[in-house]
VOPAGU-2260 file (C-alpha; in pm, 1 decimal, decimal comma):
REM VOPAGU-2260
SITE   aa  ch    i         X         Y         Z
SITE  UNK   A    0    6328,9   14660,9    9784,7
SITE  UNK   A    1    6075,6   14686,3    9508,9
SITE  UNK   A    2    6103,1   14417,3    9245,8
SITE  UNK   A    3    5935,4   14349,7    8916,0
SITE  UNK   A    4    5657,1   14094,9    8934,6
SITE  UNK   A    5    5424,4   13913,3    8700,9
SITE  UNK   A    6    5072,4   13826,4    8813,2
SITE  UNK   A    7    4885,4   13546,4    8640,7
SITE  UNK   A    8    4527,0   13440,7    8691,6
SITE  UNK   A    9    4503,0   13065,0    8739,3
SITE  UNK   A   10    4202,5   12851,1    8662,0
SITE  UNK   A   11    4046,7   12712,8    8982,4
SITE  UNK   A   12    4151,2   12353,3    8902,5
SITE  UNK   A   13    4515,1   12454,1    8852,8
SITE  UNK   A   14    4506,6   12668,5    9167,9
SITE  UNK   A   15    4376,1   12371,6    9367,6
SITE  UNK   A   16    4649,2   12144,1    9229,9
SITE  UNK   A   17    4913,5   12403,2    9314,1
SITE  UNK   A   18    4783,5   12447,4    9669,3
SITE  UNK   A   19    4794,8   12069,9    9716,7
SITE  UNK   A   20    5175,1   12098,0    9707,3
SITE  UNK   A   21    5279,1   12169,0   10069,6
SITE  UNK   A   22    5569,7   12399,6    9981,4
SITE  UNK   A   23    5354,4   12606,5    9743,4
SITE  UNK   A   24    5071,8   12625,5    9996,1
SITE  UNK   A   25    5317,0   12744,7   10263,0
SITE  UNK   A   26    5440,6   13024,8   10034,7
SITE  UNK   A   27    5082,7   13140,3    9976,4
SITE  UNK   A   28    4999,0   13128,5   10349,0
SITE  UNK   A   29    5318,1   13318,7   10436,9
SITE  UNK   A   30    5239,8   13587,4   10177,7
SITE  UNK   A   31    4883,3   13625,1   10304,8
SITE  UNK   A   32    5007,9   13651,7   10663,9
SITE  UNK   A   33    5262,3   13918,6   10565,7
SITE  UNK   A   34    4992,8   14117,9   10385,9
SITE  UNK   A   35    4764,0   14094,9   10688,0
SITE  UNK   A   36    5043,6   14213,2   10921,5
SITE  UNK   A   37    5118,5   14506,4   10692,3
SITE  UNK   A   38    4751,8   14609,9   10670,5
SITE  UNK   A   39    4708,9   14579,5   11048,2
SITE  UNK   A   40    5014,0   14800,5   11106,0
SITE  UNK   A   41    4885,0   15055,8   10855,6
SITE  UNK   A   42    4548,6   15074,0   11033,1
SITE  UNK   A   43    4724,0   15112,0   11369,1
SITE  UNK   A   44    4943,6   15390,1   11225,0
SITE  UNK   A   45    4636,0   15584,0   11116,8
SITE  UNK   A   46    4485,6   15573,2   11466,0
SITE  UNK   A   47    4715,7   15848,0   11593,3
SITE  UNK   A   48    4568,1   16196,1   11583,2
SITE  UNK   A   49    4905,6   16370,5   11551,2
SITE  UNK   A   50    5035,4   16388,2   11193,2
SITE  UNK   A   51    5401,5   16367,4   11295,0
SITE  UNK   A   52    5336,6   16049,0   11492,7
SITE  UNK   A   53    5154,9   15893,8   11194,6
SITE  UNK   A   54    5442,9   15985,1   10965,3
SITE  UNK   A   55    5699,9   15848,9   11211,8
SITE  UNK   A   56    5506,1   15520,3   11229,9
SITE  UNK   A   57    5475,5   15497,0   10849,8
SITE  UNK   A   58    5847,0   15565,6   10798,1
SITE  UNK   A   59    5929,9   15303,4   11061,4
SITE  UNK   A   60    5704,3   15052,9   10883,6
SITE  UNK   A   61    5862,6   15132,0   10546,0
SITE  UNK   A   62    6211,0   15102,2   10697,4
SITE  UNK   A   63    6130,3   14760,4   10842,5
SITE  UNK   A   64    5965,6   14634,1   10523,7
SITE  UNK   A   65    6184,0   14791,0   10253,3
SITE  UNK   A   66    6489,7   14947,4   10416,8
SITE  UNK   A   67    6855,0   14854,3   10396,1
SITE  UNK   A   68    7071,0   14862,1   10706,2
SITE  UNK   A   69    7336,1   15130,8   10654,9
SITE  UNK   A   70    7607,8   15265,8   10878,4
SITE  UNK   A   71    7404,8   15577,3   10962,5
SITE  UNK   A   72    7057,2   15422,0   10992,6
SITE  UNK   A   73    6802,5   15235,2   10785,1
SITE  UNK   A   74    6818,1   15359,0   10426,4
SITE  UNK   A   75    6493,5   15397,7   10232,4
SITE  UNK   A   76    6569,3   15416,6    9860,7
SITE  UNK   A   77    6201,3   15444,0    9768,6
SITE  UNK   A   78    6073,5   15745,2    9573,3
SITE  UNK   A   79    5878,7   15895,5    9861,8
SITE  UNK   A   80    5730,0   16225,3    9752,5
SITE  UNK   A   81    5549,7   16445,4   10001,9
SITE  UNK   A   82    5227,8   16378,5    9808,3
SITE  UNK   A   83    5275,0   16001,5    9834,4
SITE  UNK   A   84    5355,3   16016,4   10205,7
SITE  UNK   A   85    5051,1   16239,1   10258,9
SITE  UNK   A   86    4830,8   15982,6   10086,5
SITE  UNK   A   87    4982,0   15702,6   10295,8
SITE  UNK   A   88    4901,9   15871,5   10627,0
SITE  UNK   A   89    4583,5   16055,4   10535,3
SITE  UNK   A   90    4722,2   16407,8   10562,7
SITE  UNK   A   91    4777,5   16706,2   10335,9
SITE  UNK   A   92    5108,4   16748,1   10151,7
SITE  UNK   A   93    5184,2   17070,2   10343,0
SITE  UNK   A   94    5126,6   16887,9   10671,2
SITE  UNK   A   95    5369,0   16612,3   10566,7
SITE  UNK   A   96    5629,1   16873,7   10473,4
SITE  UNK   A   97    5603,7   17026,4   10822,2
SITE  UNK   A   98    5610,6   16682,5   10987,1
SITE  UNK   A   99    5921,4   16582,9   10786,9
SITE  UNK   A  100    6092,2   16903,7   10898,0
SITE  UNK   A  101    6000,4   16821,9   11258,8
SITE  UNK   A  102    6128,9   16462,9   11230,6
SITE  UNK   A  103    6449,7   16588,7   11071,4
SITE  UNK   A  104    6499,2   16848,2   11348,1
SITE  UNK   A  105    6458,6   16581,4   11617,2
SITE  UNK   A  106    6709,4   16352,9   11439,0
SITE  UNK   A  107    6465,2   16074,4   11350,9
SITE  UNK   A  108    6529,2   16106,4   10976,7
SITE  UNK   A  109    6791,3   16256,7   10749,4
SITE  UNK   A  110    6777,8   16318,5   10376,8
SITE  UNK   A  111    7052,3   16171,6   10163,3
SITE  UNK   A  112    6979,4   16272,1    9805,0
SITE  UNK   A  113    6638,9   16121,7    9726,9
SITE  UNK   A  114    6671,4   15862,9   10003,4
SITE  UNK   A  115    6577,3   15890,8   10368,3
SITE  UNK   A  116    6787,6   15757,3   10653,5
SITE  UNK   A  117    6561,8   15650,3   10939,0
SITE  UNK   A  118    6718,1   15637,1   11284,2
SITE  UNK   A  119    6574,6   15336,7   11465,9
SITE  UNK   A  120    6708,9   15177,7   11783,3
SITE  UNK   A  121    6818,9   14813,9   11734,2
SITE  UNK   A  122    6524,5   14680,5   11938,7
SITE  UNK   A  123    6277,7   14853,2   11701,4
SITE  UNK   A  124    6409,5   14694,3   11382,9
SITE  UNK   A  125    6167,2   14402,8   11371,2
SITE  UNK   A  126    6247,3   14193,4   11058,8
SITE  UNK   A  127    6572,7   14382,4   10994,6
SITE  UNK   A  128    6722,8   14279,2   11329,0
SITE  UNK   A  129    6820,1   13940,7   11184,8
SITE  UNK   A  130    7019,5   14089,6   10896,2
């Protein structure tokens, strides 16, 4: 889920003192590793030539990173407009609309109000499998 955050710039000396604390350093390393994994997955998603495949990959990534396990699938309560999804996968809004219709017809996603339910098999859940 999205959460509020506060970002503070630290002077180099304070940053170095903070990173000297093993637990704090581990948190920073874990966050950097998670960001790298996310960026690598995004680049891999964009390698597909077919818009529907790119959208399916992006929705799977969003479900794994931000979804909630529900009875009928992985629930994405994010405000995902067609424009935003188009920007995420490098396509036009009209193309995303057609791809969403295709994914809905094949049963991969379902709309529930403003949320999407993504149908993923248990072995594809990645981080959510432990929930």
